[in-house]
C-alpha positions as CSV (number, residue, x, y, z in Angstrom):
1,M,0.0,0.0,0.0
2,L,2.8,2.4,0.8
3,K,4.5,1.7,-2.6
4,N,1.2,2.6,-4.3
5,L,0.9,5.8,-2.3
6,K,4.4,6.7,-3.1
7,N,4.0,6.0,-6.8
8,T,0.8,8.0,-6.9
9,T,2.6,11.0,-5.3
10,E,5.5,10.6,-7.6
11,R,3.3,10.4,-10.7
12,K,2.0,13.8,-9.9
13,S,5.5,15.1,-10.2
14,I,5.8,13.6,-13.7
15,E,4.6,16.0,-16.3
16,F,4.3,13.1,-18.8
17,A,2.5,14.9,-21.7
18,K,4.7,17.9,-21.4
19,E,7.9,15.7,-21.4
20,V,6.6,13.7,-24.4
21,K,5.9,16.8,-26.5
22,E,9.3,18.2,-25.7
23,I,11.2,15.0,-26.4
24,F,9.2,13.9,-29.4
25,A,9.2,17.3,-31.0
26,F,11.1,15.8,-34.0
27,L,7.9,14.1,-35.1
28,D,6.4,17.4,-35.9
29,V,9.6,19.1,-37.2
30,Q,11.0,16.3,-39.3
31,Y,7.9,14.3,-40.3
32,G,5.0,16.7,-40.1
33,F,3.1,14.8,-37.3
34,K,0.6,16.6,-35.2
35,C,-0.2,15.9,-31.6
36,T,-3.9,14.9,-31.8
37,R,-4.5,13.6,-28.3
38,Q,-2.9,14.5,-25.0
39,E,-3.8,13.1,-21.6
40,K,-2.1,12.6,-18.3
41,T,-0.7,9.2,-19.3
42,F,-1.1,9.2,-23.1
43,V,0.0,11.2,-26.1
44,R,-0.9,10.5,-29.7
45,Y,0.8,11.9,-32.8
46,E,-0.6,11.5,-36.3
47,S,0.5,12.2,-39.8
48,T,-1.8,11.6,-42.8
49,D,-1.4,7.8,-42.6
50,V,0.8,6.9,-39.6
51,Y,0.3,7.3,-35.8
52,V,2.6,7.1,-32.8
53,N,1.2,6.5,-29.3
54,V,3.4,7.1,-26.3
55,Y,1.9,5.9,-23.0
56,H,2.6,5.6,-19.3
57,G,0.9,2.6,-17.7
58,R,-1.6,3.7,-15.1
59,S,-0.7,0.9,-12.7
60,S,2.5,-0.6,-14.1
61,F,4.2,2.8,-14.7
62,E,5.7,1.3,-17.8
63,I,6.4,3.8,-20.5
64,G,6.1,2.5,-24.0
65,L,5.6,3.5,-27.6
66,E,3.6,2.0,-30.5
67,I,3.5,2.9,-34.1
68,G,0.8,2.0,-36.6
69,K,-0.5,2.6,-40.0
70,K,-4.0,4.1,-40.3
71,P,-6.8,3.0,-40.3
72,S,-5.7,0.0,-38.2
73,E,-5.5,0.6,-34.5
74,R,-3.3,-2.4,-33.9
75,G,0.1,-0.7,-33.4
76,F,3.5,-2.2,-33.2
77,S,6.0,-1.8,-30.4
78,L,9.2,0.1,-30.8
79,E,11.0,-3.1,-29.7
80,G,9.4,-4.9,-32.7
81,L,10.5,-2.2,-35.1
82,V,14.0,-2.3,-33.8
83,T,14.0,-6.1,-34.1
84,L,13.7,-5.7,-37.9
85,F,17.1,-4.0,-37.9
86,D,19.0,-5.3,-34.9
87,K,17.5,-8.2,-32.9
88,E,20.1,-8.1,-30.2
89,L,19.7,-4.4,-29.6
90,S,15.9,-4.6,-29.6
91,R,15.8,-5.6,-25.9
92,E,17.0,-2.1,-25.0
93,Y,13.7,-0.7,-26.4
94,W,11.2,-2.8,-24.4
95,A,8.8,-0.8,-22.3
96,A,10.5,0.3,-19.1
97,E,9.3,1.6,-15.8
98,G,9.2,5.4,-15.2
99,I,8.2,6.0,-11.6
100,T,10.0,9.3,-11.0
101,A,10.2,12.4,-13.2
102,E,13.9,11.6,-13.8
103,S,13.4,7.9,-14.7
104,A,10.4,8.8,-16.9
105,R,12.4,11.4,-18.8
106,R,15.3,8.9,-19.2
107,V,12.9,6.3,-20.7
108,L,11.2,8.8,-23.0
109,K,14.6,9.9,-24.3
110,K,15.6,6.3,-25.0
111,L,12.3,5.6,-26.8
112,A,12.7,8.8,-28.9
113,E,16.3,7.9,-29.7
114,G,15.2,4.5,-30.9
115,L,12.3,5.8,-33.0
116,S,14.5,8.5,-34.5
117,R,17.2,5.9,-35.3
118,Y,15.1,3.0,-36.6
119,G,11.7,4.6,-37.5
120,D,12.3,6.7,-40.6
121,A,10.7,4.3,-43.0
122,A,7.7,3.6,-40.7
123,L,7.3,7.3,-39.9
124,S,7.3,8.0,-43.6
125,G,4.5,5.4,-44.1
126,N,6.6,2.8,-45.9
127,Q,4.1,-0.1,-46.3
128,S,6.9,-2.7,-46.6
129,I,8.0,-1.9,-43.0
130,F,4.5,-2.4,-41.7
131,N,4.2,-5.7,-43.7
132,R,7.4,-6.9,-42.1
133,L,6.1,-5.8,-38.6
134,E,2.9,-7.7,-39.3
135,Q,4.9,-10.8,-40.3
136,L,7.0,-10.5,-37.2
137,R,3.8,-10.4,-35.1
138,K,2.5,-13.5,-36.8
139,D,5.8,-15.3,-36.4
140,R,5.8,-14.5,-32.7
141,I,2.2,-15.6,-32.2
142,A,3.1,-18.9,-34.0
143,A,6.1,-19.4,-31.8
144,M,4.1,-18.8,-28.7
145,A,1.5,-21.3,-29.8
146,I,4.3,-23.9,-30.4
147,D,5.8,-23.1,-27.0
148,S,2.4,-23.4,-25.3
149,K,1.8,-26.7,-27.0
150,A,5.2,-28.0,-25.9
151,Y,4.6,-26.8,-22.3
152,Q,1.5,-28.9,-22.2
153,I,2.8,-32.0,-24.0
154,R,6.4,-32.2,-22.5
155,P,5.3,-33.5,-19.1
156,R,3.0,-36.1,-20.7
157,A,5.9,-37.3,-23.0
158,E,8.3,-37.5,-20.0
159,A,5.7,-39.5,-18.0
160,A,5.1,-41.9,-20.9
161,F,8.8,-42.5,-21.4
162,R,9.4,-43.1,-17.6
163,R,6.6,-45.7,-17.5
164,G,7.8,-47.5,-20.6
165,D,5.0,-46.5,-22.9
166,Y,7.3,-45.9,-25.8
167,K,4.7,-45.7,-28.5
168,E,3.0,-42.9,-26.6
169,A,6.3,-41.2,-25.9
170,V,7.2,-41.3,-29.6
171,N,3.8,-39.8,-30.5
172,L,4.0,-37.1,-27.9
173,Y,7.7,-36.2,-28.5
174,S,7.2,-36.2,-32.3
175,S,4.3,-33.7,-32.0
176,I,6.7,-31.1,-30.4
177,E,9.9,-32.2,-32.2
178,E,11.0,-28.7,-33.2
179,T,11.2,-27.7,-29.5
180,L,13.0,-30.7,-28.1
181,S,16.3,-30.4,-26.3
182,S,19.2,-32.6,-27.2
183,I,18.4,-34.9,-24.3
184,E,14.7,-35.1,-25.3
185,R,15.8,-35.9,-28.9
186,K,17.9,-38.8,-27.6
187,K,14.9,-40.0,-25.6
188,L,12.7,-39.8,-28.8
189,E,15.3,-41.9,-30.7
190,L,15.5,-44.4,-27.8
191,A,11.7,-44.6,-27.6
192,K,11.5,-45.2,-31.4
193,N,14.0,-48.1,-31.1
194,K,12.2,-49.6,-28.2
195,A,8.7,-49.2,-29.7
196,A,9.9,-50.8,-32.9
197,R,10.9,-54.0,-30.9
198,L,7.4,-54.3,-29.3
């Protein structure tokens, strides 16, 4: 409870919209964006066909940025945009917590630097960048589905292997083969050999 009280008090000291407008002024100057919405924890910029949302999570205090192509309101994170150019560096652009005025300003500067450095094509409305971002999103969703399936099947495959039900182990391990560790791959091969002898 004290942390929430402290965070609420510190949020009042953060002039989020003012900081965003100052730090992201390059959107107007270089790209012709206009600030179309300004709230305590949210600022939106728009050009004729692209928008940028900068937000400060109401309870998480995370500061993040998303960019999208109109008319869609399904934006893409800055981290996703940076991933297209430098996967290793992209982690530096995940949403980060901004609890104090100082930390919020630091995060906003980092986001603005990333958008300025990697966002030119997207800010200019280049459709191929948005197509690549959409494909990245689809790839990540597919990977999450595979991971989720593996998470559910892996314990069942292990249990089947331990109890000597090698046919079941082969079926289960084979259904998640792309996610198997080297040890699990050896168990699959062993289970195949043992199942063939039954």
